[in-house]
mmCIF file as gemmi writes it, N, C-alpha and C atoms, coordinates in Angstrom:
data_model
loop_
_atom_site.group_PDB
_atom_site.id
_atom_site.type_symbol
_atom_site.label_atom_id
_atom_site.label_alt_id
_atom_site.label_comp_id
_atom_site.label_asym_id
_atom_site.label_entity_id
_atom_site.label_seq_id
_atom_site.pdbx_PDB_ins_code
_atom_site.Cartn_x
_atom_site.Cartn_y
_atom_site.Cartn_z
_atom_site.occupancy
_atom_site.B_iso_or_equiv
_atom_site.pdbx_formal_charge
_atom_site.auth_seq_id
_atom_site.auth_asym_id
_atom_site.pdbx_PDB_model_num
ATOM 1 N N . MET Axp A 1 ? 175.074 36.8 193.914 1 0 ? 1 A 1
ATOM 2 C CA . MET Axp A 1 ? 175.046 36.707 195.367 1 0 ? 1 A 1
ATOM 3 C C . MET Axp A 1 ? 175.225 38.102 195.961 1 0 ? 1 A 1
ATOM 4 N N . SER Axp A 2 ? 174.618 38.266 197.101 1 0 ? 2 A 1
ATOM 5 C CA . SER Axp A 2 ? 174.744 39.555 197.775 1 0 ? 2 A 1
ATOM 6 C C . SER Axp A 2 ? 176.068 39.626 198.532 1 0 ? 2 A 1
ATOM 7 N N . GLY Axp A 3 ? 176.42 40.817 198.966 1 0 ? 3 A 1
ATOM 8 C CA . GLY Axp A 3 ? 177.671 41.006 199.699 1 0 ? 3 A 1
ATOM 9 C C . GLY Axp A 3 ? 177.706 40.244 201.007 1 0 ? 3 A 1
ATOM 10 N N . VAL Axp A 4 ? 176.558 40.193 201.69 1 0 ? 4 A 1
ATOM 11 C CA . VAL Axp A 4 ? 176.488 39.487 202.963 1 0 ? 4 A 1
ATOM 12 C C . VAL Axp A 4 ? 176.71 37.985 202.749 1 0 ? 4 A 1
ATOM 13 N N . ALA Axp A 5 ? 176.135 37.438 201.688 1 0 ? 5 A 1
ATOM 14 C CA . ALA Axp A 5 ? 176.295 36.011 201.409 1 0 ? 5 A 1
ATOM 15 C C . ALA Axp A 5 ? 177.757 35.69 201.097 1 0 ? 5 A 1
ATOM 16 N N . ILE Axp A 6 ? 178.428 36.555 200.383 1 0 ? 6 A 1
ATOM 17 C CA . ILE Axp A 6 ? 179.833 36.335 200.053 1 0 ? 6 A 1
ATOM 18 C C . ILE Axp A 6 ? 180.695 36.39 201.307 1 0 ? 6 A 1
ATOM 19 N N . VAL Axp A 7 ? 180.407 37.335 202.198 1 0 ? 7 A 1
ATOM 20 C CA . VAL Axp A 7 ? 181.167 37.446 203.448 1 0 ? 7 A 1
ATOM 21 C C . VAL Axp A 7 ? 180.986 36.187 204.288 1 0 ? 7 A 1
ATOM 22 N N . PHE Axp A 8 ? 179.74 35.71 204.413 1 0 ? 8 A 1
ATOM 23 C CA . PHE Axp A 8 ? 179.5 34.497 205.193 1 0 ? 8 A 1
ATOM 24 C C . PHE Axp A 8 ? 180.139 33.276 204.539 1 0 ? 8 A 1
ATOM 25 N N . MET Axp A 9 ? 180.159 33.235 203.207 1 0 ? 9 A 1
ATOM 26 C CA . MET Axp A 9 ? 180.805 32.127 202.515 1 0 ? 9 A 1
ATOM 27 C C . MET Axp A 9 ? 182.304 32.133 202.785 1 0 ? 9 A 1
ATOM 28 N N . ILE Axp A 10 ? 182.925 33.306 202.749 1 0 ? 10 A 1
ATOM 29 C CA . ILE Axp A 10 ? 184.364 33.403 203.012 1 0 ? 10 A 1
ATOM 30 C C . ILE Axp A 10 ? 184.672 33.02 204.45 1 0 ? 10 A 1
ATOM 31 N N . ILE Axp A 11 ? 183.857 33.474 205.393 1 0 ? 11 A 1
ATOM 32 C CA . ILE Axp A 11 ? 184.074 33.127 206.804 1 0 ? 11 A 1
ATOM 33 C C . ILE Axp A 11 ? 183.955 31.626 207.01 1 0 ? 11 A 1
ATOM 34 N N . SER Axp A 12 ? 182.937 31.011 206.398 1 0 ? 12 A 1
ATOM 35 C CA . SER Axp A 12 ? 182.765 29.564 206.584 1 0 ? 12 A 1
ATOM 36 C C . SER Axp A 12 ? 183.877 28.78 205.905 1 0 ? 12 A 1
ATOM 37 N N . MET Axp A 13 ? 184.342 29.218 204.745 1 0 ? 13 A 1
ATOM 38 C CA . MET Axp A 13 ? 185.442 28.528 204.073 1 0 ? 13 A 1
ATOM 39 C C . MET Axp A 13 ? 186.729 28.642 204.88 1 0 ? 13 A 1
ATOM 40 N N . LEU Axp A 14 ? 186.991 29.814 205.456 1 0 ? 14 A 1
ATOM 41 C CA . LEU Axp A 14 ? 188.182 29.983 206.282 1 0 ? 14 A 1
ATOM 42 C C . LEU Axp A 14 ? 188.105 29.126 207.539 1 0 ? 14 A 1
ATOM 43 N N . THR Axp A 15 ? 186.908 28.978 208.091 1 0 ? 15 A 1
ATOM 44 C CA . THR Axp A 15 ? 186.741 28.137 209.282 1 0 ? 15 A 1
ATOM 45 C C . THR Axp A 15 ? 187.03 26.677 208.961 1 0 ? 15 A 1
ATOM 46 N N . ILE Axp A 16 ? 186.46 26.184 207.874 1 0 ? 16 A 1
ATOM 47 C CA . ILE Axp A 16 ? 186.652 24.777 207.493 1 0 ? 16 A 1
ATOM 48 C C . ILE Axp A 16 ? 188.106 24.502 207.132 1 0 ? 16 A 1
ATOM 49 N N . TRP Axp A 17 ? 188.678 25.301 206.216 1 0 ? 17 A 1
ATOM 50 C CA . TRP Axp A 17 ? 190.05 25.06 205.767 1 0 ? 17 A 1
ATOM 51 C C . TRP Axp A 17 ? 191.061 25.355 206.867 1 0 ? 17 A 1
ATOM 52 N N . GLY Axp A 18 ? 190.781 26.349 207.699 1 0 ? 18 A 1
ATOM 53 C CA . GLY Axp A 18 ? 191.666 26.648 208.821 1 0 ? 18 A 1
ATOM 54 C C . GLY Axp A 18 ? 191.698 25.518 209.831 1 0 ? 18 A 1
ATOM 55 N N . GLY Axp A 19 ? 190.528 24.918 210.089 1 0 ? 19 A 1
ATOM 56 C CA . GLY Axp A 19 ? 190.476 23.772 210.991 1 0 ? 19 A 1
ATOM 57 C C . GLY Axp A 19 ? 191.237 22.586 210.441 1 0 ? 19 A 1
ATOM 58 N N . LEU Axp A 20 ? 191.138 22.39 209.129 1 0 ? 20 A 1
ATOM 59 C CA . LEU Axp A 20 ? 191.884 21.297 208.505 1 0 ? 20 A 1
ATOM 60 C C . LEU Axp A 20 ? 193.385 21.528 208.618 1 0 ? 20 A 1
ATOM 61 N N . VAL Axp A 21 ? 193.827 22.745 208.36 1 0 ? 21 A 1
ATOM 62 C CA . VAL Axp A 21 ? 195.259 23.067 208.458 1 0 ? 21 A 1
ATOM 63 C C . VAL Axp A 21 ? 195.746 22.893 209.89 1 0 ? 21 A 1
ATOM 64 N N . LEU Axp A 22 ? 194.975 23.371 210.857 1 0 ? 22 A 1
ATOM 65 C CA . LEU Axp A 22 ? 195.38 23.224 212.257 1 0 ? 22 A 1
ATOM 66 C C . LEU Axp A 22 ? 195.426 21.754 212.674 1 0 ? 22 A 1
ATOM 67 N N . ALA Axp A 23 ? 194.489 20.947 212.18 1 0 ? 23 A 1
ATOM 68 C CA . ALA Axp A 23 ? 194.504 19.526 212.501 1 0 ? 23 A 1
ATOM 69 C C . ALA Axp A 23 ? 195.734 18.84 211.908 1 0 ? 23 A 1
ATOM 70 N N . LEU Axp A 24 ? 196.09 19.207 210.686 1 0 ? 24 A 1
ATOM 71 C CA . LEU Axp A 24 ? 197.273 18.615 210.064 1 0 ? 24 A 1
ATOM 72 C C . LEU Axp A 24 ? 198.553 19.034 210.782 1 0 ? 24 A 1
ATOM 73 N N . ILE Axp A 25 ? 198.616 20.286 211.212 1 0 ? 25 A 1
ATOM 74 C CA . ILE Axp A 25 ? 199.792 20.755 211.965 1 0 ? 25 A 1
ATOM 75 C C . ILE Axp A 25 ? 199.885 20.008 213.288 1 0 ? 25 A 1
ATOM 76 N N . ASN Axp A 26 ? 198.74 19.838 213.959 1 0 ? 26 A 1
ATOM 77 C CA . ASN Axp A 26 ? 198.726 19.13 215.238 1 0 ? 26 A 1
ATOM 78 C C . ASN Axp A 26 ? 199.164 17.677 215.068 1 0 ? 26 A 1
ATOM 79 N N . LEU Axp A 27 ? 198.694 17.019 213.994 1 0 ? 27 A 1
ATOM 80 C CA . LEU Axp A 27 ? 199.093 15.634 213.773 1 0 ? 27 A 1
ATOM 81 C C . LEU Axp A 27 ? 200.566 15.516 213.399 1 0 ? 27 A 1
ATOM 82 N N . SER Axp A 28 ? 201.096 16.508 212.711 1 0 ? 28 A 1
ATOM 83 C CA . SER Axp A 28 ? 202.516 16.432 212.352 1 0 ? 28 A 1
ATOM 84 C C . SER Axp A 28 ? 203.403 16.666 213.574 1 0 ? 28 A 1
ATOM 85 N N . ARG Axp A 29 ? 202.946 17.475 214.515 1 0 ? 29 A 1
ATOM 86 C CA . ARG Axp A 29 ? 203.729 17.714 215.736 1 0 ? 29 A 1
ATOM 87 C C . ARG Axp A 29 ? 203.584 16.585 216.736 1 0 ? 29 A 1
ATOM 88 N N . HIS Axp A 30 ? 202.4 16.004 216.821 1 0 ? 30 A 1
ATOM 89 C CA . HIS Axp A 30 ? 202.112 14.932 217.781 1 0 ? 30 A 1
ATOM 90 C C . HIS Axp A 30 ? 201.475 13.764 217.047 1 0 ? 30 A 1
ATOM 91 N N . PRO Axp A 31 ? 202.262 12.939 216.374 1 0 ? 31 A 1
ATOM 92 C CA . PRO Axp A 31 ? 201.674 11.825 215.62 1 0 ? 31 A 1
ATOM 93 C C . PRO Axp A 31 ? 201.042 10.795 216.546 1 0 ? 31 A 1
ATOM 94 N N . GLU Axp A 32 ? 200.029 10.115 216.017 1 0 ? 32 A 1
ATOM 95 C CA . GLU Axp A 32 ? 199.35 9.086 216.793 1 0 ? 32 A 1
ATOM 96 C C . GLU Axp A 32 ? 200.259 7.878 216.939 1 0 ? 32 A 1
ATOM 97 N N . LYS Axp A 33 ? 200.164 7.223 218.089 1 0 ? 33 A 1
ATOM 98 C CA . LYS Axp A 33 ? 200.949 6.015 218.312 1 0 ? 33 A 1
ATOM 99 C C . LYS Axp A 33 ? 200.278 4.846 217.609 1 0 ? 33 A 1
ATOM 100 N N . ASP Axp A 34 ? 201.082 3.944 217.088 1 0 ? 34 A 1
ATOM 101 C CA . ASP Axp A 34 ? 200.548 2.746 216.463 1 0 ? 34 A 1
ATOM 102 C C . ASP Axp A 34 ? 200.066 1.784 217.528 1 0 ? 34 A 1
ATOM 103 N N . ASP Axp A 35 ? 199.083 0.963 217.177 1 0 ? 35 A 1
ATOM 104 C CA . ASP Axp A 35 ? 198.592 -0.043 218.111 1 0 ? 35 A 1
ATOM 105 C C . ASP Axp A 35 ? 199.625 -1.132 218.35 1 0 ? 35 A 1
ATOM 106 N N . ASP Axp A 36 ? 200.587 -1.268 217.445 1 0 ? 36 A 1
ATOM 107 C CA . ASP Axp A 36 ? 201.621 -2.285 217.606 1 0 ? 36 A 1
ATOM 108 C C . ASP Axp A 36 ? 202.573 -1.954 218.749 1 0 ? 36 A 1
ATOM 109 N N . ASP Axp A 37 ? 202.643 -0.682 219.13 1 0 ? 37 A 1
ATOM 110 C CA . ASP Axp A 37 ? 203.552 -0.266 220.192 1 0 ? 37 A 1
ATOM 111 C C . ASP Axp A 37 ? 203.033 -0.609 221.587 1 0 ? 37 A 1
ATOM 112 N N . VAL Axp A 38 ? 201.749 -0.92 221.693 1 0 ? 38 A 1
ATOM 113 C CA . VAL Axp A 38 ? 201.137 -1.164 222.993 1 0 ? 38 A 1
ATOM 114 C C . VAL Axp A 38 ? 201.39 -2.608 223.393 1 0 ? 38 A 1
ATOM 115 N N . ILE Axp A 39 ? 201.91 -2.788 224.591 1 0 ? 39 A 1
ATOM 116 C CA . ILE Axp A 39 ? 202.16 -4.128 225.129 1 0 ? 39 A 1
ATOM 117 C C . ILE Axp A 39 ? 201.173 -4.348 226.268 1 0 ? 39 A 1
ATOM 118 N N . GLU Axp A 40 ? 200.292 -5.309 226.086 1 0 ? 40 A 1
ATOM 119 C CA . GLU Axp A 40 ? 199.315 -5.606 227.123 1 0 ? 40 A 1
ATOM 120 C C . GLU Axp A 40 ? 199.82 -6.753 227.984 1 0 ? 40 A 1
ATOM 121 N N . THR Axp A 41 ? 199.676 -6.587 229.278 1 0 ? 41 A 1
ATOM 122 C CA . THR Axp A 41 ? 200.07 -7.657 230.192 1 0 ? 41 A 1
ATOM 123 C C . THR Axp A 41 ? 198.925 -8.658 230.311 1 0 ? 41 A 1
ATOM 124 N N . ALA Axp A 42 ? 199.248 -9.849 230.745 1 0 ? 42 A 1
ATOM 125 C CA . ALA Axp A 42 ? 198.226 -10.887 230.896 1 0 ? 42 A 1
ATOM 126 C C . ALA Axp A 42 ? 197.224 -10.464 231.961 1 0 ? 42 A 1
ATOM 127 N N . GLY Axp A 43 ? 195.963 -10.593 231.657 1 0 ? 43 A 1
ATOM 128 C CA . GLY Axp A 43 ? 194.914 -10.246 232.612 1 0 ? 43 A 1
ATOM 129 C C . GLY Axp A 43 ? 194.504 -8.794 232.544 1 0 ? 43 A 1
ATOM 130 N N . ALA Axp A 44 ? 195.091 -8.02 231.681 1 0 ? 44 A 1
ATOM 131 C CA . ALA Axp A 44 ? 194.741 -6.602 231.582 1 0 ? 44 A 1
ATOM 132 C C . ALA Axp A 44 ? 193.817 -6.344 230.398 1 0 ? 44 A 1
ATOM 133 N N . THR Axp A 45 ? 192.938 -7.288 230.117 1 0 ? 45 A 1
ATOM 134 C CA . THR Axp A 45 ? 192.058 -7.136 228.962 1 0 ? 45 A 1
ATOM 135 C C . THR Axp A 45 ? 190.836 -6.302 229.281 1 0 ? 45 A 1
ATOM 136 N N . GLY Axp A 46 ? 190.56 -6.053 230.516 1 0 ? 46 A 1
ATOM 137 C CA . GLY Axp A 46 ? 189.415 -5.247 230.898 1 0 ? 46 A 1
ATOM 138 C C . GLY Axp A 46 ? 188.142 -6.055 231.091 1 0 ? 46 A 1
ATOM 139 N N . ASN Axp A 47 ? 188.226 -7.358 231.038 1 0 ? 47 A 1
ATOM 140 C CA . ASN Axp A 47 ? 187.055 -8.221 231.239 1 0 ? 47 A 1
ATOM 141 C C . ASN Axp A 47 ? 187.012 -8.683 232.691 1 0 ? 47 A 1
ATOM 142 N N . ASN Axp A 48 ? 186.669 -7.784 233.551 1 0 ? 48 A 1
ATOM 143 C CA . ASN Axp A 48 ? 186.633 -8.098 234.981 1 0 ? 48 A 1
ATOM 144 C C . ASN Axp A 48 ? 185.205 -8.425 235.379 1 0 ? 48 A 1
ATOM 145 N N . SER Axp A 49 ? 184.756 -9.614 235.073 1 0 ? 49 A 1
ATOM 146 C CA . SER Axp A 49 ? 183.403 -10.017 235.454 1 0 ? 49 A 1
ATOM 147 C C . SER Axp A 49 ? 183.461 -10.708 236.812 1 0 ? 49 A 1
ATOM 148 N N . LEU Axp A 50 ? 182.566 -10.289 237.679 1 0 ? 50 A 1
ATOM 149 C CA . LEU Axp A 50 ? 182.551 -10.852 239.025 1 0 ? 50 A 1
ATOM 150 C C . LEU Axp A 50 ? 181.459 -11.869 239.179 1 0 ? 50 A 1
């Protein structure tokens, strides 16, 4: 491989793995809420047909 190809490969690998690391850090700081925690009131299903 040429030097340019190696540089682009390293840049793309850092972009992919860096994005994965940042996503994992974000999820660890702000975990997703479970659907079990949501309490829906009666009539709040969103089916408002007129």
